[in-house]
Every structure is written in C-alpha cells, then in structure tokens.
Backbone as CSV, one residue per row, in Angstrom:
resi,resn,N_x,N_y,N_z,CA_x,CA_y,CA_z,C_x,C_y,C_z
1,UNK,-38.557,-26.116,1.338,-38.063,-26.321,2.734,-36.856,-27.279,2.640
2,UNK,-35.875,-26.903,3.556,-34.644,-27.828,3.570,-35.015,-29.151,4.223
3,UNK,-34.674,-30.259,3.599,-34.992,-31.528,4.104,-33.733,-32.395,4.522
4,UNK,-32.589,-31.885,4.268,-31.344,-32.597,4.655,-31.276,-32.814,6.166
5,UNK,-31.237,-34.038,6.640,-31.141,-34.362,8.076,-29.912,-33.676,8.748
6,UNK,-28.779,-33.628,8.013,-27.614,-32.955,8.610,-27.886,-31.506,8.968
7,UNK,-28.637,-30.848,8.198,-28.974,-29.486,8.465,-29.633,-29.317,9.765
8,UNK,-30.604,-30.227,10.145,-31.339,-30.028,11.408,-30.502,-30.549,12.516
9,UNK,-29.509,-31.484,12.281,-28.611,-31.840,13.323,-27.797,-30.624,13.879
10,UNK,-27.469,-29.726,12.947,-26.686,-28.585,13.377,-27.651,-27.350,13.645
11,UNK,-28.740,-27.263,12.968,-29.608,-26.091,13.112,-30.347,-26.090,14.424
12,UNK,-30.772,-27.195,14.926,-31.506,-27.266,16.219,-30.625,-26.760,17.436
13,UNK,-29.407,-27.298,17.574,-28.662,-26.679,18.639,-28.235,-25.280,18.438
14,UNK,-28.085,-24.841,17.138,-27.778,-23.472,16.828,-28.841,-22.544,17.321
15,UNK,-30.135,-22.921,16.996,-31.271,-22.055,17.363,-31.399,-22.009,18.829
16,UNK,-31.205,-23.146,19.591,-31.227,-23.183,20.974,-30.214,-22.224,21.659
17,UNK,-28.983,-22.308,21.135,-27.882,-21.483,21.690,-28.179,-19.978,21.433
18,UNK,-28.684,-19.659,20.230,-29.065,-18.297,19.927,-30.122,-17.846,20.830
19,UNK,-31.170,-18.708,21.152,-32.270,-18.316,21.963,-31.795,-17.970,23.368
20,UNK,-30.905,-18.831,23.879,-30.342,-18.558,25.260,-29.660,-17.184,25.287
21,UNK,-28.886,-16.896,24.274,-28.277,-15.516,24.132,-29.238,-14.455,24.089
22,UNK,-30.271,-14.656,23.307,-31.285,-13.598,23.130,-32.080,-13.292,24.416
23,UNK,-32.070,-14.380,25.260,-32.733,-14.156,26.556,-31.795,-13.488,27.570
24,UNK,-30.563,-13.276,27.129,-29.567,-12.565,27.989,-28.518,-13.408,28.569
25,UNK,-28.651,-14.748,28.346,-27.660,-15.655,28.915,-26.424,-15.779,28.124
26,UNK,-25.378,-15.056,28.493,-24.096,-15.145,27.780,-23.989,-14.122,26.675
27,UNK,-24.844,-14.127,25.689,-24.762,-13.138,24.636,-23.846,-13.598,23.404
28,UNK,-23.238,-14.802,23.592,-22.321,-15.291,22.567,-22.866,-16.431,21.744
29,UNK,-24.026,-16.996,22.183,-24.532,-18.176,21.407,-24.847,-17.878,19.960
30,UNK,-25.246,-16.637,19.618,-25.507,-16.299,18.256,-24.364,-16.377,17.386
31,UNK,-23.114,-16.372,17.982,-21.876,-16.487,17.173,-21.815,-17.805,16.408
32,UNK,-22.321,-18.845,16.987,-22.170,-20.165,16.296,-23.295,-20.466,15.422
33,UNK,-24.379,-19.604,15.408,-25.537,-19.894,14.555,-25.343,-20.078,13.089
34,UNK,-24.845,-19.054,12.406,-24.593,-19.155,10.972,-23.421,-20.057,10.685
35,UNK,-22.272,-19.892,11.373,-21.123,-20.770,11.126,-21.517,-22.307,11.271
36,UNK,-22.249,-22.625,12.315,-22.627,-24.035,12.508,-23.535,-24.503,11.366
37,UNK,-24.539,-23.694,10.996,-25.435,-24.060,9.941,-24.761,-24.082,8.576
38,UNK,-23.672,-23.219,8.416,-22.893,-23.224,7.165,-22.194,-24.510,6.875
39,UNK,-22.077,-25.418,7.909,-21.551,-26.738,7.631,-22.417,-27.550,6.715
40,UNK,-23.714,-27.332,6.790,-24.635,-28.065,5.939,-25.204,-27.331,4.809
41,UNK,-25.306,-25.965,4.826,-25.893,-25.174,3.698,-24.973,-23.940,3.570
42,UNK,-25.213,-23.225,2.485,-24.372,-22.036,2.281,-24.713,-20.909,3.318
43,UNK,-23.789,-20.152,3.710,-23.922,-19.235,4.810,-25.003,-18.121,4.492
44,UNK,-25.132,-17.710,3.258,-26.133,-16.737,2.889,-27.551,-17.258,3.196
45,UNK,-27.828,-18.534,2.798,-29.124,-19.133,3.112,-29.294,-19.317,4.578
46,UNK,-28.301,-19.717,5.327,-28.364,-19.825,6.732,-28.739,-18.596,7.414
47,UNK,-28.166,-17.467,6.983,-28.526,-16.160,7.559,-29.969,-15.824,7.244
48,UNK,-30.389,-16.132,6.090,-31.812,-15.831,5.715,-32.777,-16.647,6.513
49,UNK,-32.500,-17.893,6.731,-33.339,-18.803,7.528,-33.435,-18.269,8.978
50,UNK,-32.346,-17.792,9.513,-32.365,-17.416,10.898,-32.984,-16.153,11.214
51,UNK,-32.970,-15.211,10.218,-33.478,-13.850,10.567,-34.943,-13.757,11.067
52,UNK,-35.938,-14.477,10.408,-37.272,-14.437,11.035,-37.318,-15.013,12.425
53,UNK,-36.504,-16.047,12.722,-36.437,-16.631,14.053,-35.857,-15.598,15.038
54,UNK,-34.877,-14.866,14.648,-34.278,-13.839,15.484,-35.249,-12.765,15.800
55,UNK,-36.057,-12.365,14.847,-37.056,-11.278,15.129,-38.046,-11.758,16.150
56,UNK,-38.490,-12.959,16.107,-39.442,-13.500,17.126,-38.756,-13.490,18.509
57,UNK,-37.523,-13.939,18.514,-36.778,-13.902,19.742,-36.606,-12.504,20.309
58,UNK,-36.359,-11.529,19.410,-36.253,-10.180,19.813,-37.499,-9.641,20.538
59,UNK,-38.658,-9.995,19.989,-39.905,-9.546,20.598,-40.048,-10.134,22.003
60,UNK,-39.716,-11.351,22.155,-39.810,-11.982,23.455,-38.830,-11.379,24.455
61,UNK,-37.634,-11.138,23.969,-36.603,-10.450,24.716,-36.980,-9.053,25.208
62,UNK,-37.591,-8.274,24.288,-38.002,-6.984,24.572,-39.109,-6.948,25.685
63,UNK,-39.981,-7.860,25.623,-40.979,-7.957,26.637,-40.355,-8.353,28.050
64,UNK,-39.509,-9.299,27.985,-38.866,-9.839,29.211,-37.990,-8.793,29.884
65,UNK,-37.269,-7.973,29.128,-36.375,-7.002,29.736,-36.791,-5.579,29.550
66,UNK,-38.078,-5.370,29.383,-38.560,-3.980,29.213,-38.198,-3.114,30.359
67,UNK,-37.790,-1.857,30.036,-37.407,-0.881,31.002,-35.980,-1.025,31.532
68,UNK,-35.212,-2.057,31.082,-33.816,-2.220,31.472,-32.898,-1.973,30.281
69,UNK,-32.245,-0.775,30.270,-31.323,-0.491,29.165,-30.544,0.762,29.522
70,UNK,-29.378,0.826,28.884,-28.456,1.973,29.028,-28.638,2.888,27.838
71,UNK,-29.265,4.136,28.066,-29.543,4.985,26.981,-28.297,5.499,26.283
72,UNK,-27.199,5.683,27.009,-26.012,6.173,26.361,-25.419,5.188,25.331
73,UNK,-25.452,3.920,25.711,-24.940,2.878,24.800,-25.734,2.853,23.537
74,UNK,-27.124,2.807,23.734,-28.002,2.696,22.555,-27.804,3.881,21.586
75,UNK,-27.754,5.110,22.196,-27.622,6.389,21.385,-26.258,6.412,20.658
76,UNK,-25.248,5.811,21.279,-23.883,5.864,20.781,-23.717,4.837,19.654
77,UNK,-24.159,3.624,19.893,-23.843,2.540,18.953,-24.867,2.312,17.832
78,UNK,-26.103,2.593,18.063,-27.153,2.181,17.106,-27.022,2.943,15.805
79,UNK,-26.848,4.288,15.795,-26.702,4.971,14.488,-25.537,4.392,13.645
80,UNK,-24.427,4.079,14.307,-23.281,3.560,13.608,-23.619,2.170,13.127
81,UNK,-24.398,1.393,13.872,-24.738,0.072,13.413,-25.549,0.044,12.140
82,UNK,-26.348,1.160,11.919,-27.097,1.244,10.660,-26.091,1.336,9.465
83,UNK,-24.941,2.030,9.670,-23.980,2.123,8.551,-23.289,0.773,8.379
84,UNK,-23.116,0.040,9.479,-22.586,-1.292,9.309,-23.478,-2.273,8.592
85,UNK,-24.814,-2.144,8.797,-25.787,-2.887,8.101,-25.722,-2.588,6.561
86,UNK,-25.638,-1.295,6.292,-25.496,-0.794,4.908,-24.328,-1.398,4.195
87,UNK,-23.189,-1.361,4.920,-21.889,-1.930,4.392,-22.104,-3.381,4.147
88,UNK,-22.759,-4.141,5.044,-23.000,-5.539,4.840,-23.842,-5.804,3.611
89,UNK,-24.821,-4.991,3.392,-25.696,-5.173,2.221,-24.964,-4.949,0.928
90,UNK,-24.128,-3.875,0.931,-23.311,-3.639,-0.300,-22.306,-4.680,-0.561
91,UNK,-21.728,-5.296,0.497,-20.828,-6.338,0.368,-21.480,-7.648,-0.101
92,UNK,-22.662,-7.914,0.416,-23.359,-9.099,0.062,-23.687,-9.179,-1.423
93,UNK,-23.890,-8.063,-2.051,-24.246,-7.989,-3.476,-23.063,-8.325,-4.366
94,UNK,-21.852,-8.381,-3.828,-20.716,-8.543,-4.667,-19.765,-9.712,-4.236
95,UNK,-20.036,-10.336,-3.114,-19.152,-11.333,-2.573,-19.800,-12.728,-2.784
96,UNK,-18.976,-13.758,-3.201,-19.500,-15.069,-3.436,-19.784,-15.798,-2.188
97,UNK,-20.463,-16.950,-2.248,-20.743,-17.754,-1.032,-19.446,-18.192,-0.438
98,UNK,-18.445,-18.604,-1.217,-17.155,-18.984,-0.610,-16.450,-17.781,0.052
99,UNK,-16.642,-16.615,-0.515,-16.095,-15.390,0.073,-16.793,-15.167,1.424
100,UNK,-18.075,-15.381,1.528,-18.746,-15.216,2.800,-18.222,-16.333,3.800
101,UNK,-18.073,-17.526,3.327,-17.557,-18.590,4.248,-16.237,-18.113,4.821
102,UNK,-15.333,-17.591,3.943,-13.988,-17.173,4.415,-14.192,-15.977,5.412
103,UNK,-15.029,-15.080,5.112,-15.253,-13.891,5.964,-15.769,-14.316,7.343
104,UNK,-16.776,-15.190,7.327,-17.368,-15.606,8.500,-16.386,-16.426,9.425
105,UNK,-15.612,-17.290,8.718,-14.644,-18.088,9.463,-13.601,-17.166,10.135
106,UNK,-13.076,-16.154,9.341,-12.134,-15.194,9.925,-12.692,-14.388,11.097
107,UNK,-13.957,-14.033,10.975,-14.584,-13.291,12.034,-14.718,-14.220,13.261
108,UNK,-15.022,-15.421,13.095,-15.147,-16.411,14.204,-13.845,-16.537,14.922
109,UNK,-12.768,-16.687,14.175,-11.423,-16.806,14.783,-10.945,-15.542,15.461
110,UNK,-11.285,-14.389,14.847,-10.957,-13.066,15.479,-11.674,-12.883,16.773
111,UNK,-12.949,-13.299,16.786,-13.738,-13.101,18.017,-13.191,-13.997,19.126
112,UNK,-12.714,-15.187,18.784,-12.157,-16.119,19.774,-10.845,-15.483,20.306
113,UNK,-9.999,-14.987,19.399,-8.748,-14.416,19.836,-8.935,-13.196,20.771
114,UNK,-9.918,-12.345,20.378,-10.211,-11.205,21.133,-10.679,-11.577,22.593
115,UNK,-11.506,-12.665,22.664,-11.869,-13.128,23.967,-10.720,-13.780,24.710
116,UNK,-9.971,-14.641,24.083,-8.945,-15.397,24.727,-7.791,-14.501,25.245
117,UNK,-7.462,-13.442,24.511,-6.406,-12.602,24.948,-6.912,-11.358,25.676
118,UNK,-8.233,-11.306,25.963,-8.791,-10.129,26.588,-9.178,-10.304,28.050
119,UNK,-8.836,-11.477,28.654,-9.237,-11.724,30.041,-8.702,-10.654,30.912
120,UNK,-7.409,-10.240,30.718,-6.859,-9.186,31.546,-7.598,-7.913,31.470
121,UNK,-7.965,-7.576,30.277,-8.712,-6.366,30.007,-10.042,-6.307,30.736
122,UNK,-10.736,-7.424,30.723,-12.040,-7.553,31.343,-11.982,-7.432,32.870
123,UNK,-10.736,-7.714,33.406,-10.610,-7.658,34.848,-10.453,-6.203,35.456
124,UNK,-10.282,-5.240,34.560,-10.037,-3.902,34.927,-11.298,-3.196,35.519
125,UNK,-11.072,-2.041,36.121,-12.189,-1.310,36.603,-13.122,-0.814,35.494
126,UNK,-14.333,-0.455,35.865,-15.253,0.057,34.810,-14.748,1.230,34.030
127,UNK,-15.015,1.295,32.750,-14.494,2.380,31.937,-15.632,3.295,31.679
128,UNK,-15.407,4.613,31.424,-16.418,5.552,30.982,-16.818,5.305,29.535
129,UNK,-17.979,5.782,29.137,-18.342,5.659,27.697,-17.576,6.627,26.867
130,UNK,-17.205,6.127,25.703,-16.390,6.907,24.730,-17.155,6.885,23.400
131,UNK,-17.795,7.897,23.030,-18.639,7.888,21.765,-17.993,7.489,20.530
132,UNK,-16.694,7.918,20.229,-16.078,7.559,19.027,-15.812,6.049,19.011
133,UNK,-15.313,5.474,20.155,-15.021,4.084,20.207,-16.320,3.327,20.129
134,UNK,-17.394,3.788,20.758,-18.670,3.111,20.707,-19.212,3.114,19.336
135,UNK,-19.039,4.184,18.562,-19.561,4.224,17.187,-18.777,3.230,16.265
136,UNK,-17.504,3.109,16.538,-16.671,2.154,15.698,-17.141,0.705,15.956
137,UNK,-17.270,0.308,17.251,-17.746,-1.012,17.510,-19.210,-1.214,17.162
138,UNK,-20.000,-0.183,17.251,-21.395,-0.310,16.808,-21.505,-0.607,15.316
139,UNK,-20.658,0.133,14.459,-20.594,-0.154,13.103,-20.116,-1.600,12.806
140,UNK,-19.107,-2.081,13.495,-18.671,-3.437,13.262,-19.710,-4.423,13.653
141,UNK,-20.429,-4.106,14.755,-21.498,-5.012,15.206,-22.573,-5.097,14.139
142,UNK,-22.945,-3.937,13.569,-23.970,-3.946,12.475,-23.538,-4.784,11.269
143,UNK,-22.238,-4.651,10.893,-21.710,-5.370,9.739,-21.682,-6.848,10.079
144,UNK,-21.160,-7.248,11.245,-21.058,-8.691,11.560,-22.419,-9.271,11.696
145,UNK,-23.345,-8.540,12.222,-24.744,-9.031,12.387,-25.359,-9.259,11.025
146,UNK,-25.175,-8.373,10.074,-25.705,-8.564,8.751,-25.101,-9.808,8.048
147,UNK,-23.779,-9.918,8.157,-23.159,-11.078,7.426,-23.470,-12.400,8.071
148,UNK,-23.440,-12.499,9.385,-23.584,-13.828,9.984,-24.361,-13.783,11.312
149,UNK,-25.172,-12.744,11.510,-25.852,-12.614,12.809,-24.889,-12.782,14.027
150,UNK,-23.690,-12.262,13.890,-22.675,-12.432,14.908,-22.163,-11.066,15.415
151,UNK,-23.100,-10.223,15.652,-22.664,-8.847,16.167,-22.403,-8.828,17.622
152,UNK,-22.629,-9.871,18.358,-22.430,-9.933,19.775,-21.043,-9.499,20.237
153,UNK,-20.010,-10.177,19.731,-18.625,-9.858,20.203,-18.284,-8.382,20.000
154,UNK,-18.412,-7.722,18.857,-18.073,-6.313,18.744,-18.924,-5.444,19.790
155,UNK,-20.152,-5.801,19.983,-21.024,-5.139,21.004,-20.384,-5.286,22.381
156,UNK,-19.953,-6.542,22.678,-19.378,-6.813,24.001,-18.046,-6.122,24.183
157,UNK,-17.260,-5.977,23.132,-15.872,-5.371,23.258,-16.085,-3.923,23.832
158,UNK,-17.126,-3.241,23.396,-17.354,-1.884,23.888,-18.094,-1.872,25.249
159,UNK,-19.131,-2.713,25.371,-20.063,-2.646,26.521,-19.569,-3.341,27.750
160,UNK,-18.957,-4.492,27.636,-18.536,-5.227,28.756,-17.613,-4.415,29.652
161,UNK,-16.591,-3.691,29.146,-15.667,-2.944,30.018,-16.418,-1.879,30.779
162,UNK,-17.688,-1.464,30.307,-18.415,-0.443,31.084,-18.974,-0.940,32.405
163,UNK,-19.006,-2.328,32.532,-19.434,-3.010,33.730,-20.805,-2.564,34.239
164,UNK,-21.753,-2.458,33.324,-23.137,-2.093,33.778,-23.789,-3.311,34.349
165,UNK,-24.822,-3.150,35.113,-25.495,-4.219,35.847,-26.045,-5.283,34.831
166,UNK,-25.926,-6.624,35.162,-26.413,-7.611,34.260,-27.735,-7.432,33.650
167,UNK,-28.809,-7.079,34.460,-30.138,-6.807,33.821,-30.122,-5.652,32.812
168,UNK,-29.389,-4.617,33.153,-29.191,-3.499,32.187,-28.471,-3.956,30.912
169,UNK,-27.398,-4.652,31.146,-26.708,-5.191,29.970,-27.630,-6.035,29.064
170,UNK,-28.392,-6.943,29.667,-29.229,-7.772,28.937,-30.324,-7.007,28.126
171,UNK,-30.936,-6.029,28.827,-31.941,-5.200,28.128,-31.391,-4.385,27.031
172,UNK,-30.143,-3.807,27.294,-29.503,-2.990,26.280,-29.200,-3.794,25.022
173,UNK,-28.651,-5.020,25.271,-28.304,-5.872,24.130,-29.579,-6.273,23.371
174,UNK,-30.688,-6.532,24.065,-31.949,-6.894,23.378,-32.446,-5.753,22.494
175,UNK,-32.427,-4.486,23.038,-32.881,-3.301,22.234,-31.967,-3.124,21.085
176,UNK,-30.669,-3.167,21.275,-29.695,-2.868,20.167,-29.906,-3.922,19.056
177,UNK,-29.941,-5.188,19.301,-30.104,-6.161,18.243,-31.421,-6.316,17.681
178,UNK,-32.512,-6.014,18.457,-33.831,-5.999,17.927,-33.878,-4.865,16.792
179,UNK,-33.224,-3.697,17.151,-33.245,-2.684,16.109,-32.448,-3.048,14.889
180,UNK,-31.261,-3.578,15.132,-30.403,-4.053,14.026,-31.084,-5.102,13.112
181,UNK,-31.716,-6.082,13.808,-32.441,-7.064,12.992,-33.623,-6.541,12.208
182,UNK,-34.255,-5.464,12.786,-35.315,-4.819,12.001,-34.689,-4.072,10.790
183,UNK,-33.580,-3.462,10.955,-32.871,-2.905,9.820,-32.547,-3.824,8.765
184,UNK,-32.281,-5.068,9.060,-31.820,-6.085,8.125,-33.023,-6.660,7.250
185,UNK,-34.237,-6.462,7.695,-35.384,-7.094,6.944,-35.424,-6.690,5.501
186,UNK,-35.396,-5.413,5.216,-35.554,-4.894,3.830,-34.384,-5.381,2.978
187,UNK,-33.077,-5.176,3.453,-31.937,-5.651,2.643,-31.976,-7.214,2.359
188,UNK,-32.441,-7.950,3.397,-32.479,-9.380,3.261,-33.543,-9.713,2.148
189,UNK,-34.671,-8.962,2.149,-35.789,-9.245,1.214,-35.170,-8.853,-0.186
190,UNK,-34.437,-7.771,-0.311,-33.926,-7.359,-1.622,-32.867,-8.370,-2.150
191,UNK,-32.249,-9.093,-1.210,-31.240,-10.069,-1.636,-31.910,-11.437,-1.890
192,UNK,-33.236,-11.472,-1.770,-33.992,-12.703,-2.079,-33.914,-13.792,-0.974
193,UNK,-33.621,-13.421,0.301,-33.425,-14.404,1.340,-34.728,-14.888,1.965
194,UNK,-35.863,-14.210,1.588,-37.117,-14.656,2.125,-37.864,-15.475,1.120
195,UNK,-37.186,-16.488,0.521,-37.843,-17.392,-0.421,-38.778,-18.288,0.350
196,UNK,-39.640,-18.998,-0.433,-40.587,-19.987,0.123,-39.971,-20.981,0.928
197,UNK,-38.846,-21.596,0.370,-38.089,-22.592,1.081,-37.461,-22.117,2.346
198,UNK,-36.864,-20.968,2.300,-36.187,-20.392,3.497,-37.283,-20.123,4.559
199,UNK,-38.417,-19.578,4.215,-39.450,-19.197,5.261,-39.994,-20.549,5.791
200,UNK,-40.210,-21.537,4.982,-40.748,-22.790,5.487,-39.777,-23.418,6.460
201,UNK,-38.487,-23.368,6.164,-37.486,-23.905,7.157,-37.478,-23.072,8.427
202,UNK,-37.592,-21.777,8.277,-37.679,-20.928,9.503,-38.932,-21.358,10.354
203,UNK,-40.059,-21.592,9.714,-41.243,-22.008,10.431,-41.050,-23.307,11.114
204,UNK,-40.356,-24.267,10.529,-40.102,-25.505,11.124,-39.289,-25.388,12.432
205,UNK,-38.369,-24.454,12.380,-37.511,-24.246,13.615,-38.075,-23.235,14.637
206,UNK,-39.104,-22.552,14.176,-39.598,-21.424,15.029,-40.144,-21.844,16.439
207,UNK,-40.690,-22.968,16.571,-41.182,-23.391,17.984,-40.051,-23.407,18.983
208,UNK,-38.847,-23.547,18.591,-37.705,-23.505,19.513,-37.479,-22.112,20.037
209,UNK,-37.809,-21.151,19.313,-37.501,-19.726,19.656,-38.025,-19.319,20.986
210,UNK,-39.299,-19.322,21.288,-39.736,-18.832,22.606,-39.206,-19.612,23.752
211,UNK,-39.141,-20.980,23.565,-38.649,-21.860,24.659,-37.190,-21.550,25.015
212,UNK,-36.361,-21.444,24.000,-34.934,-21.132,24.256,-34.647,-19.744,24.793
213,UNK,-35.428,-18.812,24.300,-35.336,-17.413,24.684,-35.741,-17.242,26.150
214,UNK,-36.863,-17.759,26.577,-37.326,-17.691,27.857,-36.418,-18.503,28.865
215,UNK,-35.822,-19.615,28.370,-34.900,-20.295,29.167,-33.643,-19.428,29.455
216,UNK,-33.224,-18.668,28.448,-32.115,-17.723,28.646,-32.492,-16.693,29.707
217,UNK,-33.658,-16.148,29.687,-34.119,-15.158,30.619,-34.039,-15.759,32.059
218,UNK,-34.504,-16.986,32.145,-34.550,-17.711,33.428,-33.128,-17.914,33.972
219,UNK,-32.288,-18.381,33.016,-30.851,-18.733,33.449,-30.045,-17.507,33.863
220,UNK,-30.237,-16.356,33.181,-29.444,-15.215,33.448,-29.684,-14.693,34.816
221,UNK,-30.860,-14.970,35.389,-31.197,-14.503,36.736,-30.740,-15.481,37.842
222,UNK,-30.250,-16.697,37.429,-29.974,-17.693,38.387,-28.666,-18.399,38.200
223,UNK,-27.913,-18.164,37.117,-26.731,-18.957,36.850,-25.522,-18.110,36.426
224,UNK,-24.372,-18.525,36.871,-23.112,-17.921,36.466,-22.887,-18.237,34.970
225,UNK,-22.487,-17.205,34.286,-22.444,-17.358,32.785,-21.039,-17.701,32.321
226,UNK,-20.012,-17.861,33.191,-18.671,-18.011,32.815,-18.461,-19.283,31.959
227,UNK,-18.995,-20.418,32.356,-18.822,-21.641,31.684,-19.447,-21.591,30.273
228,UNK,-20.663,-20.969,30.227,-21.327,-20.759,28.951,-20.476,-20.082,27.930
229,UNK,-19.857,-18.910,28.490,-19.045,-18.097,27.600,-17.899,-18.913,27.010
230,UNK,-17.232,-19.664,27.884,-16.053,-20.386,27.497,-16.368,-21.513,26.459
231,UNK,-17.484,-22.237,26.686,-17.837,-23.208,25.717,-18.143,-22.600,24.373
232,UNK,-18.910,-21.568,24.269,-19.287,-20.967,23.096,-18.028,-20.486,22.337
233,UNK,-17.089,-19.759,23.033,-15.930,-19.226,22.388,-14.988,-20.361,21.857
234,UNK,-14.873,-21.412,22.620,-13.998,-22.492,22.168,-14.639,-23.231,20.976
235,UNK,-15.938,-23.293,20.904,-16.639,-23.834,19.664,-16.205,-23.130,18.401
236,UNK,-15.931,-21.795,18.554,-15.590,-20.992,17.388,-14.337,-21.518,16.678
237,UNK,-13.420,-22.168,17.423,-12.110,-22.529,16.820,-12.302,-23.552,15.734
238,UNK,-12.898,-24.694,16.045,-13.043,-25.731,14.913,-13.972,-25.203,13.833
239,UNK,-15.082,-24.554,14.253,-15.998,-24.091,13.247,-15.318,-23.041,12.302
240,UNK,-14.596,-22.059,12.949,-13.972,-21.021,12.128,-12.885,-21.605,11.250
241,UNK,-12.106,-22.554,11.739,-11.053,-23.151,10.922,-11.586,-23.886,9.720
242,UNK,-12.752,-24.595,9.979,-13.370,-25.366,8.863,-13.865,-24.369,7.789
243,UNK,-14.567,-23.314,8.242,-15.073,-22.354,7.228,-14.011,-21.643,6.482
244,UNK,-12.900,-21.262,7.181,-11.731,-20.666,6.498,-11.156,-21.600,5.475
245,UNK,-11.031,-22.863,5.893,-10.431,-23.868,5.014,-11.285,-24.064,3.741
246,UNK,-12.611,-24.218,3.941,-13.518,-24.396,2.880,-13.506,-23.203,1.925
247,UNK,-13.610,-22.011,2.495,-13.699,-20.821,1.698,-12.424,-20.553,0.951
248,UNK,-11.283,-20.720,1.693,-9.935,-20.454,1.023,-9.638,-21.442,-0.066
249,UNK,-9.896,-22.692,0.132,-9.572,-23.740,-0.876,-10.390,-23.571,-2.151
250,UNK,-11.701,-23.089,-1.900,-12.532,-22.889,-3.120,-12.153,-21.647,-3.917
251,UNK,-11.692,-20.621,-3.201,-11.309,-19.328,-3.781,-9.944,-19.350,-4.405
252,UNK,-9.041,-20.049,-3.739,-7.642,-20.018,-4.150,-7.043,-21.300,-4.633
C-alpha cells in the first residue's frame, strides 16, 4: 500500500473530482485524476490504483441514471472505443513511464486547447449524428481512457454538439465509460496493475467513491456546471506543463 502522504494529498481531491464527474456533474473531473496523482507516483501505477475505484463509481452511476441514454451514440462510439483500448494496451507494453508522463501531459494540454478555442463551436445549433466522426472520437476516447482514464474530452467533442438533454447525456456517458472500464480490466491485469499494493491503496480510497458519485448526481440536477468545467480545464494547464516537462527532460 502506498504510504507517502503527498500521494494522498493529491489522490483524495482527484478521487472526489472523478466521482463528481461519474455522477454526471461536468464530466471533466476524471481528466485531472491520473495527471494529479502522477505528481506523486508514476502514471502507470496511478491508472492501476484508480481503475477499481472507477468500476465502483460506474455501478453507482448506472443505477442512478438507468434508462437515460442515447442509443445512437452508444452504438456508434463503443465499438470504436474497444479498438482504442486495444491500442492503449499495445502502447503500454512498449512505452516507458516517462513516455507515459509526456503522453498524458500532451493530452491534458490538447484537451485544454480544444476546450478553450471551442467556445464558439459549442454555441452552434445541435448537430446530427455522424457515424464516421463518432467512431473516430470513440476510438480516441478509448485510448485516452486506457492511458490515463481521461476519455471524457474526446467523448465530449462528439457528443456535446449533439445537444442532447442533460439527463440523457449523463446516462449515455455513464454507460459508455462503464463499458470502456470493463474492457480495461483484463489488459490492466495482464500489465500487472492489480498488485497487492495497488489494490490496498484502491481500498483505502474507495469509501470516497460512492459519496462523491452520489454528490455528482445530486449536483447535476440542481447546479449550473459552467464554473466546474472552467476550473477543471484550467487545472490542466499547470498539471499538463509539469508532466510534459518531467517526461521530456527525462527522455531527452
């Protein structure tokens, strides 16, 4: 079990933010999970510690949002996400920890830039579903989710412009990522991420999962999410820059 106090200083808020997102509030809190924890431990271990917690959050989210989902989005994006998960597994077997730090940092900065320069796009009228585009973003969501549990932004790039109702969006997101996280269980096991130490650390953080997830469900029904989105995305800048710096200086 991880005993470094610094780890828990960053891990506890990370799990809370992820839980809020899993409950449907914002959908971006998971972005900071692995990058924030990677400040204290290597990102591969961080991803392994988080996955069991995410599975528990998924179960709670599925119960809370049962019956609310968009069938077209799920059928379009989920098969492609499976290919993204496979690509993440194949990459994980050949990329170093510093390579992962660099990859996650670049993803974090790209997600921020996409959000920051995309305000005009999000103000447009609802778009129709486009299977090819949905499959592309589904694959990227699967890959990003495997690498750092950060599949939310690629998912949002495709789904947000559809302007589906918030409860349908929340339920669709829960179903999509519950399925993706289930796909990740066997590859993570094969990569040795479910060690005794990792699972013990997951168990120590697990009590936060239901509380944070149910808080997200409560908040999504009562609160404007704009401020939450902005805070999460701006957090990506210093976190992403640190991970890029650490990864690049170690590699080059």
